[in-house]
SERO-4910 file (N, C-alpha, C, O; in steps of 0.05 Angstrom, whole numbers):
BEGIN
 pado doro    nc1    nc2    nc3   cac1   cac2   cac3    cc1    cc2    cc3    oc1    oc2    oc3
  Met    A    362   -163    422    380   -163    398    409   -159    407    415   -142    423
  Gly    A    427   -177    397    455   -175    404    468   -151    392    456   -137    375
  Leu    A    492   -145    401    506   -121    392    512   -123    361    508   -103    347
  Phe    A    520   -146    352    526   -149    323    500   -144    306    500   -131    286
  Gly    A    478   -156    316    452   -151    302    443   -123    302    432   -112    283
  Phe    A    449   -109    325    441    -81    327    458    -64    307    447    -47    294
  Ile    A    484    -70    305    501    -55    287    491    -60    258    489    -41    242
  Lys    A    485    -85    251    476    -91    223    450    -75    217    447    -64    196
  Arg    A    432    -75    236    406    -62    232    410    -31    228    397    -19    212
  Arg    A    428    -20    244    433      9    243    446     16    216    439     36    204
  Leu    A    465      0    208    478      6    182    459      3    159    460     19    140
  Phe    A    442    -17    160    423    -22    138    403      0    137    395      9    115
  Ser    A    393     10    160    372     29    160    382     58    156    367     75    149
  Lys    A    408     62    160    419     88    156    419     97    128    411    120    122
  Lys    A    426     80    109    427     88     82    423     64     64    441     47     62
  His    A    400     62     50    394     38     34    404     43      5    389     44    -14
  Asp    A    430     46      3    442     52    -24    434     31    -44    424     37    -66
  Phe    A    439      5    -37    435    -16    -57    405    -21    -61    397    -27    -84
  Ile    A    388    -18    -41    360    -20    -45    349      2    -63    331     -3    -79
  Ser    A    360     26    -60    352     48    -78    359     41   -107    343     47   -125
  Ile    A    382     29   -111    390     22   -138    372      0   -148    363      1   -171
  Leu    A    366    -20   -132    348    -42   -140    320    -30   -147    308    -39   -166
  Ser    A    311    -11   -132    286      2   -137    286     17   -163    266     17   -178
  Lys    A    309     29   -170    311     43   -195    311     23   -218    299     29   -239
  Gln    A    324      0   -214    323    -21   -234    294    -29   -239    285    -33   -262
  Ala    A    279    -32   -217    251    -40   -220    235    -19   -235    216    -26   -250
  Glu    A    241      7   -231    228     28   -246    234     26   -276    216     29   -292
  Tyr    A    259     20   -282    266     16   -311    251     -8   -323    242     -7   -346
  Leu    A    249    -29   -307    234    -52   -317    205    -45   -322    194    -54   -343
  Glu    A    193    -31   -304    165    -24   -308    162     -6   -333    143     -9   -349
  Ser    A    180     14   -336    179     32   -359    183     17   -386    168     22   -405
  Thr    A    203      0   -386    208    -15   -412    186    -34   -418    179    -38   -442
  Thr    A    175    -47   -398    153    -66   -403    128    -52   -412    113    -62   -429
  Thr    A    123    -28   -401    101    -12   -411    105     -5   -441     86     -6   -457
  Ser    A    130      3   -447    136      9   -475    133    -15   -493    122    -12   -515
  Leu    A    141    -38   -483    139    -63   -498    109    -69   -504    102    -77   -526
  Leu    A     93    -65   -484     64    -69   -488     54    -50   -509     36    -58   -525
  Gly    A     65    -26   -510     57     -7   -531     63    -17   -559     48    -13   -578
  Met    A     86    -31   -562     93    -42   -588     73    -63   -596     66    -65   -620
  Phe    A     64    -80   -578     45   -101   -585     16    -92   -586     -2   -107   -592
  Asp    A     12    -66   -580    -14    -54   -583    -16    -37   -608    -37    -25   -613
  Ser    A      5    -37   -624      7    -20   -647     16    -35   -672     30    -55   -670
  Thr    A      8    -26   -695     18    -36   -721     33    -15   -736     40    -18   -759
  Asp    A     39      8   -722     54     30   -734     84     23   -732     95     24   -711
  Lys    A     96     17   -755    124      9   -755    142     32   -747    164     27   -736
  Asp    A    135     57   -753    151     80   -744    150     82   -713    170     88   -700
  Ala    A    126     76   -702    124     76   -673    140     54   -661    152     57   -640
  Trp    A    141     31   -674    157      8   -665    186     17   -662    199     11   -642
  Phe    A    197     31   -682    225     40   -681    229     58   -658    249     55   -643
  Arg    A    212     78   -654    216     97   -632    215     83   -605    230     90   -587
  Ile    A    196     65   -602    194     50   -577    219     33   -572    229     32   -550
  Glu    A    228     20   -593    252      3   -590    276     19   -582    292     10   -565
  Gln    A    279     43   -593    301     61   -585    299     69   -556    319     71   -542
  Lys    A    275     75   -547    270     82   -519    278     59   -501    291     64   -480
  Ile    A    270     35   -507    276     12   -491    306      7   -491    317      0   -470
  Lys    A    319      9   -514    348      6   -516    362     26   -498    382     18   -484
  Ser    A    354     51   -498    367     71   -481    363     65   -452    382     68   -436
  Cys    A    340     55   -445    334     48   -417    351     24   -408    360     23   -385
  Glu    A    356      6   -426    372    -17   -419    401     -9   -414    415    -20   -397
  Val    A    411     11   -429    438     21   -425    440     34   -397    460     30   -383
  Leu    A    420     49   -390    419     61   -363    418     39   -341    430     41   -320
  Gly    A    404     17   -348    403     -6   -329    431    -18   -325    438    -26   -303
  Asp    A    446    -20   -347    474    -30   -344    490    -13   -326    506    -22   -309
  Ala    A    487     14   -329    502     32   -312    494     29   -282    510     31   -264
  Leu    A    468     24   -278    459     20   -251    470     -5   -238    477     -6   -215
  Leu    A    473    -26   -254    484    -51   -244    513    -47   -236    522    -58   -216
  Thr    A    528    -31   -252    556    -25   -245    557    -10   -219    574    -16   -202
  Glu    A    539      9   -215    538     24   -190    531      6   -167    541      9   -145
  Phe    A    513    -13   -172    505    -32   -151    529    -48   -141    533    -52   -117
  His    A    545    -58   -160    568    -74   -153    589    -57   -137    602    -67   -119
  Glu    A    591    -31   -144    609    -14   -130    599    -10   -101    615     -9    -82
  Gln    A    572     -8    -98    561     -5    -71    567    -31    -54    573    -29    -30
  Leu    A    564    -53    -67    569    -78    -53    598    -80    -44    604    -89    -22
  Ala    A    616    -72    -61    645    -73    -55    652    -55    -32    672    -59    -19
  Gly    A    636    -33    -28    643    -14     -8    630    -20     19    633     -4     38
  Arg    A    616    -42     22    603    -49     47    616    -74     58    624    -92     43
  Trp    A    618    -75     85    629    -99     97    609   -113    116    615   -135    126
  Ile    A    587   -101    122    566   -113    139    539   -112    124    532    -91    114
  Phe    A    526   -134    122    501   -135    108    480   -150    125    486   -170    137
  Pro    A    455   -140    125    434   -155    139    424   -179    124    411   -196    135
  Val    A    431   -180     98    424   -203     81    449   -212     67    469   -198     66
  Asp    A    448   -236     55    471   -246     42    478   -229     17    461   -223      1
  Arg    A    504   -223     15    514   -206     -7    507   -219    -34    499   -206    -53
  Met    A    511   -246    -36    506   -259    -61    476   -260    -68    469   -259    -92
  Asp    A    459   -260    -48    430   -259    -53    422   -232    -65    406   -231    -83
  Leu    A    434   -211    -54    428   -184    -65    438   -182    -94    424   -172   -111
  Gln    A    461   -193    -99    473   -192   -126    455   -208   -145    451   -200   -168
  Ala    A    445   -231   -136    428   -248   -153    403   -233   -161    394   -236   -184
  Val    A    391   -218   -143    367   -202   -149    374   -181   -170    359   -177   -189
  Ala    A    396   -167   -166    404   -146   -184    410   -157   -212    402   -145   -232
  Met    A    423   -180   -213    430   -192   -239    405   -202   -253    402   -200   -277
  Ala    A    386   -213   -238    361   -222   -250    346   -200   -262    334   -203   -284
  Met    A    345   -177   -249    331   -154   -260    345   -143   -285    332   -135   -305
  Asp    A    372   -144   -285    387   -135   -309    382   -155   -332    379   -146   -355
  Asp    A    381   -180   -326    376   -200   -347    348   -196   -358    343   -199   -382
  Cys    A    329   -189   -341    302   -184   -350    301   -160   -370    287   -161   -390
  Leu    A    316   -139   -363    318   -116   -381    329   -125   -408    319   -116   -429
  Asp    A    349   -142   -408    360   -152   -433    339   -167   -450    338   -164   -474
  Val    A    323   -183   -437    303   -199   -451    282   -180   -463    274   -184   -486
  Ile    A    274   -160   -448    255   -140   -459    267   -126   -483    253   -122   -503
  Lys    A    292   -117   -481    305   -104   -504    306   -122   -528    301   -113   -550
  Asp    A    313   -148   -524    314   -167   -546    287   -172   -559    285   -175   -583
  Thr    A    266   -172   -542    239   -176   -553    231   -153   -570    219   -156   -591
  Ala    A    237   -128   -561    230   -104   -576    245   -105   -603    234    -98   -624
  Lys    A    270   -112   -602    287   -114   -627    275   -134   -646    276   -130   -670
  Ala    A    265   -156   -635    254   -177   -652    230   -167   -668    225   -175   -691
  Val    A    214   -150   -655    191   -139   -670    200   -124   -695    188   -126   -717
  Leu    A    222   -108   -692    232    -94   -715    244   -113   -736    241   -108   -760
  Ile    A    258   -133   -727    270   -152   -746    249   -168   -761    252   -171   -785
  Tyr    A    229   -178   -747    209   -195   -760    188   -179   -776    179   -189   -797
  His    A    182   -155   -768    161   -139   -782    137   -156   -788    130   -159   -811
  Pro    A    124   -166   -768    101   -184   -773     78   -168   -787     75   -144   -784
  Asp    A     63   -183   -803     41   -171   -818     20   -160   -799      7   -140   -804
  Gln    A     16   -174   -777     -4   -165   -757      6   -172   -729     23   -190   -725
  Ile    A     -6   -159   -709     -1   -165   -681    -27   -177   -670    -46   -162   -666
  Ala    A    -27   -203   -665    -51   -215   -655    -56   -206   -626    -38   -201   -611
  Pro    A    -82   -204   -619    -89   -197   -591    -76   -214   -570    -70   -205   -548
  Gln    A    -72   -239   -577    -59   -258   -557    -31   -249   -549    -22   -252   -527
  Leu    A    -17   -237   -568     10   -227   -562      9   -203   -544     25   -200   -525
  Gly    A    -11   -186   -548    -15   -163   -530    -22   -172   -503    -15   -159   -483
  Glu    A    -37   -194   -501    -45   -204   -475    -20   -215   -460    -18   -212   -435
  Leu    A     -2   -228   -474     23   -237   -461     39   -214   -451     50   -214   -430
  Ala    A     41   -192   -468     55   -168   -460     42   -155   -435     56   -144   -418
  Gln    A     16   -156   -434      2   -145   -411      8   -160   -386     10   -149   -364
  Leu    A     11   -186   -388     18   -203   -364     46   -195   -354     50   -192   -330
  Ala    A     64   -190   -373     91   -181   -365     90   -154   -352    104   -148   -332
  Lys    A     73   -136   -362     69   -110   -351     59   -112   -322     68    -98   -304
  Ser    A     40   -129   -317     30   -133   -290     51   -144   -271     53   -137   -248
  Gln    A     68   -162   -282     91   -171   -266    110   -148   -259    120   -147   -236
  Ser    A    115   -131   -277    133   -108   -272    122    -91   -249    137    -80   -233
  Glu    A     96    -88   -248     84    -72   -227     87    -85   -200     92    -72   -179
  Ala    A     85   -112   -200     89   -127   -175    118   -125   -165    123   -121   -141
  Val    A    137   -126   -184    165   -124   -176    171    -96   -166    186    -92   -147
  Gln    A    159    -76   -179    164    -49   -170    153    -44   -142    164    -28   -127
  Lys    A    132    -58   -134    122    -56   -107    139    -72    -88    143    -64    -65
  Met    A    150    -94    -97    164   -113    -80    191   -103    -71    198   -105    -47
  Ile    A    207    -92    -89    235    -86    -83    238    -65    -60    255    -70    -42
  Pro    A    224    -43    -60    228    -24    -37    222    -36    -10    232    -27     10
  Leu    A    205    -57    -10    197    -69     15    221    -84     29    220    -90     53
  Leu    A    242    -89     13    266   -103     24    281    -86     44    299    -96     58
  Thr    A    275    -60     47    288    -43     67    281    -53     95    297    -47    113
  Asp    A    259    -66     98    252    -77    125    238   -104    120    214   -106    119
  Ile    A    254   -125    118    243   -151    110    225   -162    131    204   -173    125
  Lys    A    232   -159    157    215   -171    178    187   -159    178    167   -173    179
  Asp    A    186   -132    177    160   -119    178    144   -122    152    119   -122    153
  Asn    A    158   -125    130    144   -126    104    143   -154     92    136   -157     69
  Leu    A    149   -175    108    150   -202     98    125   -210     83    126   -221     61
  Ala    A    102   -206     95     77   -215     83     72   -201     56     64   -214     37
  Asp    A     78   -176     55     74   -161     30     94   -169      9     87   -170    -15
  Ile    A    118   -175     16    138   -184     -3    129   -211    -15    130   -215    -39
  Arg    A    121   -229      2    112   -255     -7     88   -253    -25     85   -267    -45
  Leu    A     70   -234    -19     46   -230    -35     54   -222    -63     42   -232    -82
  Gln    A     73   -204    -66     81   -195    -93     96   -217   -107     94   -220   -132
  Cys    A    112   -233    -93    125   -256   -105    104   -276   -116    107   -286   -138
  Asp    A     84   -281   -100     62   -298   -109     48   -287   -134     42   -302   -152
  Arg    A     45   -261   -134     32   -248   -157     48   -252   -182     37   -259   -203
  Val    A     74   -249   -181     91   -253   -204     89   -282   -214     88   -287   -238
  Thr    A     90   -300   -196     88   -329   -203     62   -335   -216     61   -349   -237
  Glu    A     40   -325   -205     13   -330   -217     12   -320   -245      0   -333   -263
  Leu    A     23   -296   -250     22   -284   -276     39   -300   -296     33   -303   -319
  Glu    A     61   -311   -286     78   -328   -303     64   -353   -311     66   -362   -334
  His    A     49   -365   -293     34   -389   -300     12   -382   -320      7   -398   -339
  Ala    A     -1   -359   -317    -21   -350   -337     -8   -346   -364    -20   -352   -384
  Ala    A     16   -336   -364     30   -331   -390     37   -358   -403     35   -361   -427
  Asp    A     45   -378   -387     50   -405   -398     25   -416   -412     26   -426   -434
  Asp    A      2   -413   -399    -23   -422   -411    -30   -407   -436    -37   -418   -456
  Gly    A    -27   -380   -434    -33   -364   -458    -15   -370   -481    -24   -371   -504
  Tyr    A     10   -375   -475     30   -381   -496     22   -407   -510     22   -408   -535
  Glu    A     16   -428   -495      9   -454   -506    -16   -452   -523    -18   -464   -544
  Glu    A    -36   -437   -514    -61   -434   -529    -56   -419   -555    -67   -426   -576
  Tyr    A    -39   -399   -554    -33   -383   -578    -17   -400   -598    -23   -399   -622
  Ile    A      2   -416   -589     17   -433   -608     -1   -453   -622      1   -457   -646
  Gly    A    -19   -464   -606    -39   -482   -619    -56   -468   -639    -62   -478   -660
  Tyr    A    -64   -443   -632    -81   -427   -650    -67   -421   -677    -79   -425   -698
  Ile    A    -42   -412   -676    -29   -404   -701    -22   -429   -718    -23   -427   -743
  Phe    A    -16   -451   -706    -11   -475   -722    -36   -485   -736    -34   -499   -757
  Gln    A    -59   -479   -725    -84   -487   -737    -95   -467   -757   -110   -474   -775
  Asn    A    -87   -442   -754   -100   -421   -770    -82   -404   -788    -92   -391   -806
  Val    A    -56   -405   -784    -38   -388   -801    -25   -406   -822    -10   -425   -815
  Glu    A    -31   -401   -847    -21   -418   -869      6   -408   -879     22   -424   -889
  Asp    A     12   -382   -877     37   -371   -886     59   -379   -866     59   -370   -844
  Val    A     77   -397   -875     97   -408   -857    116   -386   -847    123   -387   -823
  Arg    A    123   -367   -863    141   -346   -854    128   -330   -831    141   -324   -811
  Glu    A    103   -323   -835     89   -308   -814     85   -324   -789     87   -314   -767
  Leu    A     79   -350   -793     76   -368   -770    101   -368   -753    100   -367   -728
  Ile    A    124   -370   -766    150   -370   -751    153   -344   -736    162   -344   -713
  Lys    A    146   -322   -749    149   -296   -735    131   -296   -710    141   -289   -688
  Tyr    A    106   -304   -713     88   -303   -690     97   -321   -668     96   -314   -644
  Lys    A    106   -345   -676    116   -365   -656    140   -354   -641    141   -356   -616
  Asn    A    159   -342   -655    183   -332   -641    176   -308   -623    188   -306   -601
  Leu    A    159   -291   -632    151   -268   -615    137   -277   -590    141   -267   -568
  Ala    A    120   -297   -593    106   -308   -569    126   -321   -550    123   -318   -526
  Glu    A    146   -335   -560    166   -347   -544    182   -325   -528    189   -329   -505
  Met    A    188   -303   -542    203   -282   -529    187   -269   -507    197   -262   -486
  Leu    A    161   -265   -512    144   -254   -491    142   -273   -467    141   -264   -444
  Glu    A    140   -298   -473    138   -318   -451    164   -319   -436    164   -322   -411
  Asn    A    187   -315   -450    213   -313   -437    214   -289   -419    227   -290   -398
  Thr    A    201   -267   -426    200   -244   -410    186   -249   -384    196   -240   -363
  Thr    A    164   -263   -385    150   -270   -360    166   -289   -343    165   -288   -318
  Asp    A    181   -307   -356    199   -325   -341    221   -309   -327    229   -315   -305
  Ala    A    231   -288   -341    252   -271   -329    242   -257   -304    257   -253   -285
  Tyr    A    217   -248   -305    206   -235   -282    203   -255   -259    208   -249   -236
  Lys    A    195   -280   -265    193   -300   -244    220   -306   -232    222   -311   -208
  Lys    A    241   -304   -248    268   -309   -237    275   -287   -217    288   -293   -197
  Ile    A    266   -263   -221    270   -242   -201    257   -249   -175    269   -249   -153
  Ser    A    231   -257   -176    216   -264   -152    228   -288   -139    228   -290   -114
  Asp    A    238   -307   -154    250   -331   -143    275   -324   -127    280   -335   -105
  Asn    A    291   -305   -138    315   -297   -123    308   -281    -98    322   -282    -78
  Val    A    286   -266    -99    277   -252    -75    268   -273    -54    274   -270    -30
  Arg    A    254   -293    -62    246   -315    -44    271   -328    -31    271   -333     -7
  Lys    A    291   -333    -46    316   -344    -36    328   -326    -15    338   -335      5
  Leu    A    328   -300    -21    339   -280     -3    324   -282     24    336   -280     45
  Leu    A    297   -284     23    281   -285     47    288   -311     63    292   -309     87
  Val    A    290   -333     50    297   -358     63    323   -356     78    326   -364    101
  Asn    A    344   -346     64    370   -343     76    370   -322     98    385   -326    118
  Phe    A    355   -301     96    353   -281    116    343   -293    143    353   -287    164
  Phe    A    322   -309    141    310   -320    166    323   -345    175    317   -355    197
  Ser    A    342   -356    159    356   -380    169    381   -373    184    394   -390    196
  Lys    A    388   -347    184    412   -339    199    407   -338    229    425   -331    244
***
C-alpha cells in the first residue's frame, strides 16, 4: 500500500463520522417503514394520526442528520470513496424518508374505507428493504472486507423491489375488476402507487451504494 493509500485508510478507520450518520439515517428509515406498515395493518383512524405524527417527527430528525452529514463532508479533505458518491447515498436515504412521510400523510388525506391485504403486503416488502439497508450501510466502514455482504444486501433490496412491482400490478388489476366505487378505487390506486414508490426509493439507495462500490474499485 502506498503512503497516500495508507493515510486515507488511517483517516477513514479512525473515525467514521459520516458512516455513523448514514447508519442513523438507515435506523430512521427502518423505524418509519415499520410505522408505515402499522398504518396499513390497521383501520383505526386515531392510530393512523398518531403513526403519521411519529413518522413526520422522524423525518424532521432525518433532515437534521442530512445537514450534519453535509457539515462532516465539508470538514474532510481526504476520502477513501468519492465524496459525491457518499452524498448521493445520503440524499437517496433522505428522499426515501420523504416518500414514507408522504405515503403516511396520504392515508390520512384519503381515509380509505378499508385497507386491503395487498397494500399491507406492499408495505411489508418496503419494511424488508429497510432491514436490508440497515444491515448494508454500516458495512461501508470496510468496503473491501465486506464487499460480498454489501452486494448481498443490495441484491436483496432489488429483489424486493421487483416483487413490489409484481404485487402492485396484480393489485391494480384486482381493484379495477372488483371495486365499483370510483372514489374508493382512486384512493386504493394512489396508495398502492405511493407504496410502490417507496420500494423504488429503497432501490435508489442500493443503486447508489452499487455506484459507490464501482467507483471505489475503479480508483
